[in-house]
Every structure is written in structure tokens, then in C-alpha cells.
C-alpha positions as CSV (number, residue, x, y, z in Angstrom):
1,M,-13.0,2.1,13.9
2,G,-11.2,2.3,10.5
3,I,-7.6,1.8,9.7
4,F,-7.2,5.5,8.7
5,T,-8.8,8.6,10.2
6,R,-7.8,11.2,7.5
7,F,-6.9,11.2,3.9
8,S,-3.3,12.1,4.8
9,D,-3.2,9.0,7.0
10,I,-3.7,6.9,3.8
11,V,-1.3,8.7,1.5
12,N,1.4,9.0,4.2
13,S,1.0,5.5,5.6
14,N,3.6,2.7,5.6
15,I,1.6,-0.3,4.6
16,N,4.4,-2.7,5.5
17,A,4.6,-1.3,9.0
18,I,0.8,-1.6,9.5
19,L,0.8,-5.2,8.3
20,D,3.8,-6.2,10.4
21,K,1.9,-5.1,13.5
22,A,-1.4,-6.7,12.6
23,E,-2.6,-10.0,14.1
24,D,-4.6,-10.8,10.9
25,P,-2.8,-9.1,8.0
26,E,-5.2,-10.4,5.4
27,K,-8.2,-8.9,7.2
28,I,-6.4,-5.6,7.8
29,V,-5.5,-5.2,4.1
30,R,-9.1,-5.9,3.2
31,L,-10.2,-3.1,5.5
32,M,-7.4,-0.8,4.1
33,I,-8.7,-1.4,0.5
34,Q,-12.3,-0.7,1.6
35,E,-11.4,2.5,3.3
36,M,-9.2,3.6,0.5
37,E,-11.9,3.0,-2.1
38,D,-14.5,4.9,0.1
39,T,-12.0,7.8,0.4
40,L,-11.3,7.8,-3.3
41,V,-15.1,8.1,-4.0
42,E,-15.2,11.1,-1.6
43,V,-12.2,12.8,-3.2
44,R,-13.6,12.2,-6.7
45,S,-16.9,13.7,-5.6
46,A,-15.1,16.8,-4.3
47,A,-13.3,17.1,-7.6
48,A,-16.6,16.8,-9.5
49,R,-18.0,19.6,-7.4
50,S,-15.0,21.8,-8.0
51,I,-15.3,21.2,-11.8
52,A,-19.0,22.2,-11.6
53,D,-18.1,25.3,-9.6
54,K,-15.4,26.2,-12.1
55,K,-17.9,25.9,-15.0
56,D,-20.4,28.0,-13.1
57,L,-17.8,30.7,-12.5
58,N,-16.8,30.7,-16.2
59,R,-20.5,31.4,-17.2
60,K,-20.7,34.2,-14.6
61,L,-17.4,35.7,-15.8
62,E,-18.6,35.7,-19.4
63,I,-21.8,37.5,-18.4
64,L,-19.9,40.1,-16.4
65,D,-17.5,40.6,-19.3
66,R,-20.4,41.3,-21.6
67,D,-21.8,43.7,-19.0
68,Q,-18.6,45.6,-18.8
69,G,-18.6,46.0,-22.6
70,E,-22.2,47.1,-22.6
71,W,-21.6,49.8,-19.9
72,D,-18.5,51.0,-21.7
73,E,-20.6,51.4,-25.0
74,R,-23.3,53.2,-23.1
75,A,-20.8,55.6,-21.6
76,E,-19.4,56.4,-25.1
77,L,-23.0,56.9,-26.4
78,A,-23.8,59.3,-23.5
79,I,-20.7,61.3,-24.3
80,R,-21.6,61.5,-28.0
81,K,-25.1,62.7,-27.0
82,G,-23.7,65.3,-24.6
83,R,-25.0,63.5,-21.5
84,E,-21.9,63.5,-19.3
85,D,-24.1,62.6,-16.3
86,L,-25.2,59.4,-17.9
87,A,-21.7,58.7,-19.0
88,K,-20.5,59.0,-15.4
89,A,-23.3,56.7,-14.2
90,A,-22.4,54.1,-16.9
91,L,-18.7,54.2,-15.9
92,V,-19.7,53.7,-12.2
93,E,-21.7,50.6,-13.2
94,K,-18.8,49.4,-15.4
95,S,-16.5,49.8,-12.3
96,R,-18.9,47.8,-10.2
97,V,-19.0,45.0,-12.7
98,A,-15.2,45.1,-13.0
99,A,-14.9,44.7,-9.2
100,A,-17.3,41.8,-9.2
101,T,-15.3,40.3,-12.1
102,D,-12.1,40.6,-10.1
103,A,-13.7,38.8,-7.1
104,L,-14.9,36.0,-9.2
105,K,-11.5,35.6,-10.8
106,Q,-10.0,35.2,-7.4
107,D,-12.6,32.5,-6.6
108,Y,-11.8,30.9,-9.9
109,V,-8.1,30.8,-9.2
110,A,-8.7,29.3,-5.7
111,I,-11.0,26.6,-7.2
112,D,-8.5,25.9,-10.0
113,E,-5.7,25.4,-7.5
114,G,-7.9,23.3,-5.3
115,L,-8.8,21.1,-8.3
116,A,-5.2,20.6,-9.1
117,K,-4.5,19.5,-5.6
118,L,-7.4,17.1,-5.7
119,N,-6.0,15.6,-8.9
120,E,-2.7,15.0,-7.2
121,D,-4.4,13.5,-4.2
122,I,-6.4,11.1,-6.4
123,A,-3.2,10.0,-8.1
124,R,-1.5,9.4,-4.8
125,L,-4.5,7.5,-3.4
126,E,-4.8,5.4,-6.5
127,A,-1.1,4.4,-6.1
128,K,-1.7,3.4,-2.5
129,L,-4.8,1.5,-3.4
130,E,-2.9,-0.4,-6.2
131,D,-0.2,-1.3,-3.7
132,A,-2.7,-2.5,-1.1
133,K,-4.5,-4.7,-3.7
134,A,-1.1,-6.2,-4.8
135,R,-0.4,-7.0,-1.1
136,Q,-3.9,-8.6,-0.8
137,K,-3.2,-11.0,-3.7
138,S,0.1,-11.9,-2.2
139,L,-1.3,-12.5,1.2
140,I,-4.1,-14.7,-0.1
141,A,-1.6,-16.8,-2.1
142,R,0.6,-17.2,1.0
143,H,-2.4,-18.0,3.1
144,K,-3.5,-20.8,0.8
145,T,0.0,-22.2,0.6
146,A,0.4,-22.1,4.4
147,S,-3.0,-23.8,4.9
148,S,-2.1,-26.6,2.5
149,R,1.3,-27.2,4.3
150,L,-0.4,-27.1,7.7
151,A,-3.0,-29.7,6.6
152,A,-0.2,-31.9,5.3
153,R,1.8,-31.6,8.5
154,R,-1.3,-32.4,10.6
155,K,-1.9,-35.5,8.5
156,I,1.7,-36.6,9.0
157,Y,1.6,-36.1,12.7
158,D,-1.9,-37.4,13.2
159,Y,-2.3,-39.6,16.3
160,K,-3.7,-42.4,14.1
161,I,-0.4,-42.7,12.4
162,E,1.4,-42.9,15.7
163,D,-1.1,-45.5,17.0
164,A,-0.6,-47.6,13.9
165,M,3.2,-47.5,14.4
166,V,2.7,-48.7,18.0
167,R,0.6,-51.6,16.8
168,F,3.0,-52.4,14.1
169,E,5.7,-52.8,16.7
170,Q,3.5,-55.1,18.6
171,Y,2.9,-57.3,15.5
172,T,6.6,-57.3,14.9
173,R,7.2,-58.6,18.5
174,R,4.6,-61.3,17.9
175,I,6.4,-62.4,14.8
176,D,9.7,-62.4,16.7
177,D,8.0,-64.6,19.3
178,I,6.8,-67.1,16.7
179,E,10.2,-67.3,15.1
180,G,11.7,-67.9,18.5
181,R,9.3,-70.8,19.0
182,I,10.5,-72.3,15.8
183,E,14.1,-72.1,16.8
184,A,13.2,-73.5,20.3
185,Y,12.2,-76.8,18.8
186,D,15.8,-77.5,17.9
187,L,17.2,-76.8,21.4
188,G,18.2,-79.8,23.6
189,L,16.7,-82.4,21.2
190,P,18.5,-85.3,19.5
191,K,19.1,-84.9,15.9
192,D,17.7,-88.3,14.7
193,L,15.8,-88.7,11.4
194,N,12.3,-88.9,13.0
195,H,12.9,-85.8,15.0
196,E,14.2,-83.9,12.0
197,F,11.0,-84.8,10.0
198,A,8.8,-83.9,13.0
199,S,10.7,-80.6,13.3
200,L,10.2,-79.9,9.6
201,E,6.4,-80.6,10.0
202,A,6.3,-78.3,13.1
203,E,8.3,-75.7,11.4
204,E,6.0,-75.8,8.3
205,S,2.9,-75.4,10.5
206,V,4.5,-72.5,12.4
207,Q,5.7,-70.9,9.2
208,K,2.2,-71.1,7.8
209,E,0.9,-69.3,10.9
210,L,3.7,-66.8,10.6
211,E,2.8,-66.0,6.9
212,D,-0.9,-65.6,7.9
213,L,0.0,-63.2,10.6
214,K,2.3,-61.2,8.3
215,R,-0.5,-60.8,5.8
216,R,-3.0,-59.6,8.4
217,V,-0.4,-57.1,9.7
218,S,0.3,-55.8,6.2
219,G,-3.4,-55.5,5.5
220,A,-4.2,-53.7,8.7
221,Q,-1.3,-51.2,8.2
222,T,-2.4,-50.4,4.6
223,A,-6.0,-49.8,5.8
224,E,-4.8,-47.4,8.6
225,V,-2.6,-45.4,6.3
226,E,-5.4,-44.9,3.8
């Protein structure tokens, strides 16, 4: 089923209201444009037929106008020759042609008025079509922007990022534990020279392990973010 059912539905439509109610505005505006273009072809075809009919009537009116002139000349000739009966017959034919001319002129006026209306309809339809095409460009641009923003948001809130943060917290706790072990060496022990050197050696060993762990954590985090 189309968006519109009659030509008047198109030219009297409120495109904003239609798009506001649509679940998929971009799809609806495409259907609008297609139906408007199809209707425009139909209206232009009707206008072309009216123009052809108008030209045909012009030719017929020219023929009838010549016929009237000829019958009038024949009537005059008959009078000059003393043939009143023929003059009357010629005038009757002239009258018949005149009646046919009047009928065709009425048809001509009707076609001319209809053609003027078709021209107005074409102008109104083209304006609506131009409006719909402008809306289509805007909707496509908005759709692309929204899609890009959505992709960025999904990347930010991706579960992998959250999982990486959890593991980072675990690594941080491990570092805290190692640092606590370093500090524990100094608790409850005498502060003699041998002990201090031993403590320094132990601290250097633990510090080295700590640095190695930090490098692994940093490398793992960088790989996950990429």
C-alpha cells in the first residue's frame, strides 16, 4: 500500500506529520518520493494528452471556419444567379457548421481550463517532491551521524573494556600485596647492619619482581585497549 492514495493526498499532505508518526522515517520518505515521481509522470502524461487534444481541436476549428466561409460564398453566388433555393440550402449548411464550431469551442475552453489546472498541479507536486528530497538528504545525514555515534558508544561500553578494568584492579591488588611484603621485612626485626643489608637485598629482589609485574600489566592493558 502506498503512502498516498490520491493526487490531492500528496499536495495537501503534511510531510512533517507523516514522518513524525513513522517507525522508519528514512524508508517512508523514500516511498513518498517514489510515489510522488510516479504521480508526476501520470500528471505530465495527462497534460501531454490535453495539449494534443487542444492542437487537434485547433485543426478542426480551422477547417470548420473555412467551411463557414465557403458556404457563405456559395449563398452569395446563388443569390447573384437567382437561385434563392440554393442560397437557403447553403445558409442551412453554414448554420450547421457554425453550431459544430460552437460545440468544439466549448470543448476547447474546457480542455484549456483543464490544462491550466494540470499545470498548477504539476507545480505543486514538484514543490512537494523537492521538499521530500531535501528531507531525504537530511535524514540520511542524520542517520550516518547517529550510526557513527552509536558505534563509538558501543566501543566505549564494550564488555571487553569492563573486563580489562577488572583485571587491572586485580593486578593493582597484587602490586599492593608485593609492596606490603616489602614493608613486612622491616616489622619486628632488629636494625643491625647485617639485617639492613639483607633487607636491602631482599627489597631489591622484590622490587625487581614488582617492576616485571608492572611491565606485564601495562603491556596486557595496552593490548586489550587496541
